C-alpha positions in Angstrom: -0.1 0.1 -0.2 1.5 3.6 -0.8 0.1 6.6 0.6 1.8 9.9 -0.8 1.0 12.8 1.6 1.5 16.1 -0.6 1.5 19.6 0.5 2.4 22.8 -1.1 2.7 23.9 -4.8 5.9 21.1 -4.9 3.4 18.5 -3.4 1.3 19.6 -6.7 3.3 19.5 -8.9 4.6 15.7 -7.7 0.9 14.1 -7.4 0.9 15.1 -11.2 4.8 13.8 -11.6 3.4 10.3 -10.0 0.2 10.3 -11.5 2.1 10.6 -15.5 4.4 8.4 -15.0 1.9 5.3 -14.0 2.5 5.6 -10.5 -1.5 5.5 -8.6 -1.1 5.9 -5.3 -3.5 3.8 -2.8 -4.5 7.0 -1.3 -3.2 10.8 -1.2 -3.7 13.1 1.8 -3.3 17.1 1.4 -4.1 20.2 3.7 -4.6 23.8 2.5 -1.9 26.3 3.5 -2.9 29.5 4.4 -2.1 32.3 1.9 -1.6 30.1 -0.7 -1.6 32.3 -4.4 -1.0 28.7 -6.2 -4.4 27.2 -4.7 -2.0 23.7 -4.5 -4.3 21.8 -2.3 -7.0 22.6 -5.0 -4.9 21.0 -7.3 -4.3 17.9 -5.7 -8.0 17.3 -5.2 -8.7 17.8 -8.4 -6.3 15.7 -9.7 -6.5 13.1 -7.4 -10.4 13.3 -7.4 -10.2 12.9 -11.5 -8.2 9.9 -11.3 -10.3 8.4 -9.1 -8.0 7.8 -6.1 -8.5 8.4 -2.7 -8.3 11.6 -1.0 -7.8 12.5 2.3 -7.8 16.0 3.3 -6.1 16.5 6.7 -2.6 17.4 8.6 -2.7 14.7 11.0 -3.6 11.0 9.5 -2.9 7.7 10.6 -1.1 4.7 8.9 -1.4 1.3 8.9 1.9 -1.5 9.6 2.4 -2.7 6.0 1.8 1.0 4.4 4.1 2.7 2.7 4.2 6.6 2.8 5.8 9.6 0.8 5.5 12.9 2.2 6.4 16.0 0.0 6.2 19.8 1.1 4.7 18.7 4.1 5.2 21.2 7.4 3.8 18.7 10.1 5.6 16.2 12.6 4.1 12.8 11.9 4.3 9.9 14.8 5.6 7.7 15.6 8.0 7.4 12.8 8.5 4.5 11.1 10.9 2.3 8.1 8.4 3.0 5.6 8.1 6.5 5.4 10.1 8.3 3.1 10.4 12.0 3.1 11.6 14.3 0.5 13.5 17.5 1.5 14.1 19.9 -0.6 17.7 20.6 0.2 21.2 18.5 -0.3 21.3 17.5 3.2 23.1 17.7 5.6 23.0 21.3 4.1 19.5 23.1 5.4 18.0 21.5 7.9 14.5 22.9 8.6 12.3 25.3 6.9 12.5 27.0 3.7 15.5 25.5 2.6 15.4 26.3 -1.6 14.6 30.3 -0.4 18.0 30.3 1.6 20.0 28.4 -1.3 18.7 30.9 -3.8 19.3 33.9 -1.4 22.6 32.6 -1.0 23.7 31.8 -4.4 24.2 28.4 -3.8 26.1 27.6 -7.5 23.9 23.9 -6.7 20.3 22.6 -4.7 18.7 19.5 -5.1 16.4 17.3 -2.9 17.1 14.1 -0.3 15.6 11.6 0.3 15.9 10.6 3.9 13.7 8.1 6.4 12.7 10.1 9.5 14.2 10.1 13.3 13.6 12.2 16.1 16.1 15.3 15.1 14.4 17.2 12.2 16.0 16.2 8.8 18.2 14.5 10.2 17.4 10.5 9.2 19.6 8.1 6.9 19.7 9.2 3.5 17.7 6.9 0.6 18.8 9.4 -2.3 20.0 12.6 -3.7 19.3 14.3 -6.8 21.9 17.8 -7.6 22.1 20.2 -10.7 23.8 23.6 -11.4 22.2 26.7 -10.8 22.5 29.8 -13.2 21.7 33.5 -11.6 19.6 34.4 -12.0 17.1 31.7 -11.2 13.4 32.2 -10.5 11.8 30.2 -7.2 9.3 29.1 -10.0 12.1 27.2 -12.0 13.1 26.5 -9.0 10.4 24.8 -7.9 10.0 23.0 -11.1 13.3 21.4 -11.7 12.8 20.6 -7.9 9.4 18.6 -8.1 11.0 17.1 -11.3 13.8 15.6 -9.7 11.3 14.5 -6.5 9.2 12.3 -9.1 12.6 11.0 -10.4 13.9 10.5 -7.3 10.5 8.2 -5.9 9.9 6.7 -9.0 13.7 5.2 -8.0 13.0 4.3 -4.4 9.8 2.9 -5.7 12.4 0.5 -8.0 14.2 -0.7 -5.1 11.3 -1.1 -2.7 10.1 -3.8 -5.2 13.7 -5.3 -5.1 13.6 -4.9 -1.3 16.8 -3.7 -1.4 16.2 -0.3 0.1 18.7 1.0 2.3 19.6 4.1 3.8 23.6 5.9 4.8 24.1 7.8 7.4 24.3 11.8 7.6 27.5 13.4 7.9 26.3 15.2 11.3 28.9 17.4 11.5 28.3 18.7 8.5 25.0 19.8 9.3 23.5 23.2 8.5 20.0 24.6 9.9 17.4 27.3 7.7 15.2 28.7 10.2 11.5 28.6 9.7 10.3 32.6 7.6 7.0 34.2 8.2 5.4 37.6 6.7 8.6 39.9 7.8 11.1 37.9 6.0 9.6 38.8 2.8 10.8 42.9 3.0 13.7 43.3 1.8 17.3 44.2 3.4 18.7 47.0 1.9 22.0 46.1 3.9 22.4 43.2 1.6 24.6 43.4 -1.2 22.9 44.2 -4.3 23.5 40.8 -6.4 21.7 39.5 -3.4 18.8 41.8 -3.0 18.4 40.7 -6.8 18.7 36.9 -5.5 16.6 37.7 -2.5 13.5 39.8 -4.8 13.5 36.3 -7.4 13.6 33.6 -4.8 10.4 35.1 -2.8 8.6 35.6 -6.1 5.6 33.2 -7.3 4.8 30.7 -6.2 5.9 32.8 -3.0 4.2 36.1 -1.9 6.5 38.0 -3.2 9.2 40.5 -1.8 8.1 43.7 -0.1 9.6 46.7 1.3 7.5 50.1 2.5 8.0 53.9 1.1 6.3 56.7 2.9 4.7 53.5 5.2 3.2 52.2 1.9 3.9 48.7 1.3 4.9 47.6 -2.2 6.4 44.6 -3.7 9.0 44.2 -5.6 8.9 41.4 -8.5 11.7 42.2 -10.6 15.0 43.6 -10.1 18.5 43.8 -11.1 22.0 45.2 -10.5 22.8 48.8 -11.3 25.9 50.5 -11.7 27.6 51.4 -7.8 28.6 55.4 -6.7 31.4 56.1 -4.5 28.9 57.7 -1.7 30.4 59.3 1.3 27.4 57.9 3.3 26.2 54.9 2.3 22.6 55.2 3.7 20.8 52.2 2.5 17.6 52.2 1.2 17.9 55.2 -0.3 16.3 56.0 -4.4 19.7 57.6 -5.7 18.6 58.4 -9.0 14.8 57.9 -11.3 15.0 55.9 -14.7 12.5 55.1 -17.1 13.3 51.9 -16.2 13.2 52.4 -12.3 14.3 53.7 -9.6 17.8 52.7 -8.4 18.7 51.7 -4.8 21.7 52.2 -2.4 21.9 49.2 -1.2 25.4 47.5 1.5 26.9 46.9 -1.0 26.3 48.4 -4.9 22.7 49.8 -6.2 19.6 48.4 -7.6 17.5 48.9 -10.0 13.8 48.3 -9.3 12.3 47.2 -12.8 9.1 45.7 -12.1 7.3 47.7 -9.0 3.1 47.5 -7.4 1.1 47.9 -4.5 -0.5 45.1 -1.9 -3.6 45.0 -4.9 -1.5 44.7 -7.6 -1.8 47.8 -9.5 1.9 49.0 -11.2 3.5 51.7 -8.2 5.3 54.8 -9.9 8.3 56.1 -8.0 7.2 59.7 -9.0 10.1 61.7 -6.6 14.0 60.7 -6.2 13.5 61.3 -2.0 12.1 57.8 -0.5 13.6 55.9 1.9 13.4 52.1 1.3 12.7 49.9 4.6 
């Protein structure tokens, strides 16, 4: 018996991919995520019911002894863990144990990202590694592109693991726990741009937080705006480097001073989705 527990946009893409590959789980479990612009649960629901499969809604499923379970995009701890559970984590473990691993890796500018399949244990994302997929990242890269690539890799890895299960040779390898790093959870405050970062990191932040996430944002005169596109701009020598100040305006958008370098904001909108135009230079973004 196979159950797939899937949540979020990545979970929806993986469910689609498994079904396209001919894998028909005995059931799929999912739940809606608050503020999800992709409406991923509704997509999972439509896909699963459209294939005549069983869908259970909830974040606290129960399992039987002989059930194999795969978790993709799942945000809740499931206990007790068993050797028949497989968690697909969106990083190259042991790096980035925890939360929002792909976003953190993209903001950091990692040359490689990937996905790791592990058995769950009591410590977060510390279980034996069952398999990995990795690939080189060329910047700039959008969150959507990274997530779609990651989802395809997850499907490929899941198919490999199902084959190893059928062959009776699914074994894990212990992680190098001394090499572990961790990624903290993110909330609404983490969508705000840190202008003290170097310009290239600000641009990576904008790309990493875009759709299917809620979008990078900042404040202008107390008004919250969203930044959809940004690119590095020529830097200048400032006697005082006041981060977040607009230096100049132009047809392609304003130039903003960062901790190192400058950034041109080429696509900005209000919280209602209307385009936002900078009509004067004297703005400090916070």
